[in-house]
C-alpha positions in Angstrom: -3.9 11.0 13.3 -2.5 11.9 16.7 1.2 11.2 17.0 1.7 10.8 13.2 0.1 13.7 11.5 3.0 14.4 9.1 3.0 10.7 7.9 -0.8 10.7 7.5 -0.8 14.0 5.8 1.9 12.8 3.3 -0.3 9.8 2.5 -3.3 12.0 2.0 -1.3 14.4 -0.3 0.0 11.5 -2.4 -3.6 10.1 -2.7 -4.9 13.5 -3.8 -2.1 13.8 -6.4 -2.9 10.4 -7.8 -6.6 11.4 -8.1 -5.7 14.7 -9.7 -3.4 13.1 -12.2 -6.0 10.5 -13.1 -8.3 13.2 -14.2 -5.5 15.2 -16.0 -4.1 12.2 -17.8 -7.4 10.5 -18.7 -7.4 12.1 -22.2 -4.0 10.4 -22.9 -5.3 7.0 -21.6 -2.7 7.1 -18.8 -3.8 5.7 -15.4 -2.9 7.1 -12.0 -3.6 5.3 -8.8 -2.2 5.2 -5.3 -1.3 2.0 -3.5 -0.8 1.7 0.3 0.0 -1.2 2.6 -2.4 -2.4 5.2 0.5 -3.3 7.5 3.9 -2.0 8.1 6.5 -3.1 5.6 9.9 -4.4 6.5 11.9 -1.4 5.3 15.0 0.5 6.5 12.6 3.2 8.0 10.8 0.5 10.0 14.0 -1.0 11.2 16.0 2.2 11.9 13.4 4.8 12.8 10.1 3.2 13.9 10.5 0.0 15.8 13.7 -1.9 15.0 13.7 -5.7 14.7 10.6 -6.0 16.8 8.4 -4.0 14.4 10.1 -5.6 11.4 9.0 -9.0 12.6 5.4 -7.7 12.7 5.6 -6.5 9.1 5.2 -7.8 5.7 7.9 -8.0 3.0 8.0 -5.3 0.3 7.1 -7.9 -2.3 3.5 -7.6 -1.3 3.4 -4.1 -2.8 5.2 -5.2 -6.0 2.7 -8.0 -6.5 -0.3 -5.8 -5.8 1.0 -3.2 -8.2 1.3 -5.9 -10.9 -2.4 -6.7 -10.5 -3.2 -3.0 -10.8 -0.9 -2.5 -13.8 -2.5 -5.5 -15.6 -5.8 -3.7 -15.8 -6.7 -1.4 -18.8 -6.0 2.2 -17.9 -9.5 3.1 -18.9 -10.9 0.7 -16.3 -8.5 1.3 -13.5 -7.6 4.9 -12.7 -8.3 7.3 -9.9 -8.2 4.8 -7.1 -6.5 4.7 -3.7 -5.9 1.0 -3.1 -4.9 -0.9 0.0 -2.7 -3.9 -0.9 -5.0 -6.4 0.8 -8.1 -5.1 -1.1 -6.3 -5.5 -4.4 -5.6 -9.2 -3.6 -9.1 -9.7 -2.3 -10.5 -8.4 -5.6 -8.4 -11.0 -7.4 -9.8 -13.7 -5.1 -6.5 -14.0 -3.2 -6.9 -14.1 0.6 -3.9 -16.0 1.9 -1.2 -13.4 2.2 0.8 -15.3 4.9 3.8 -15.8 2.7 4.3 -12.1 2.6 4.8 -11.9 6.4 8.3 -11.6 7.7 7.2 -14.1 10.3 4.5 -16.3 8.7 1.6 -16.8 11.1 2.8 -13.9 13.4 1.0 -10.8 14.5 1.0 -8.0 12.0 1.1 -4.3 12.8 -1.3 -2.0 10.9 0.3 0.9 9.1 -0.1 4.2 11.0 -2.8 5.7 8.8 -5.0 2.5 8.6 -7.7 1.9 11.2 
């Protein structure tokens, strides 16, 4: 966590909120999950605050999170709530292992997100 405690703490807080809401909303059959990227995502924050074009080229496109969320949303709320997902794990559970088309530079090196080992 050294060097990025605020970022990691925000991820932890959001995860705890998702877990708490899962329990609170269970009676209404409303699911609550958290979804995090394994790698950096090509966003304005990456380009303007964290690493510019160099880090953006080592990132994935935002569509990976949209597609991972779709897989989560397609599950019944009673069977899929109270989870903290990593995008790659969502795809692996669906039998999808080739994620190269989500890379800004297909076949390039990817940079793990700050809170992921």
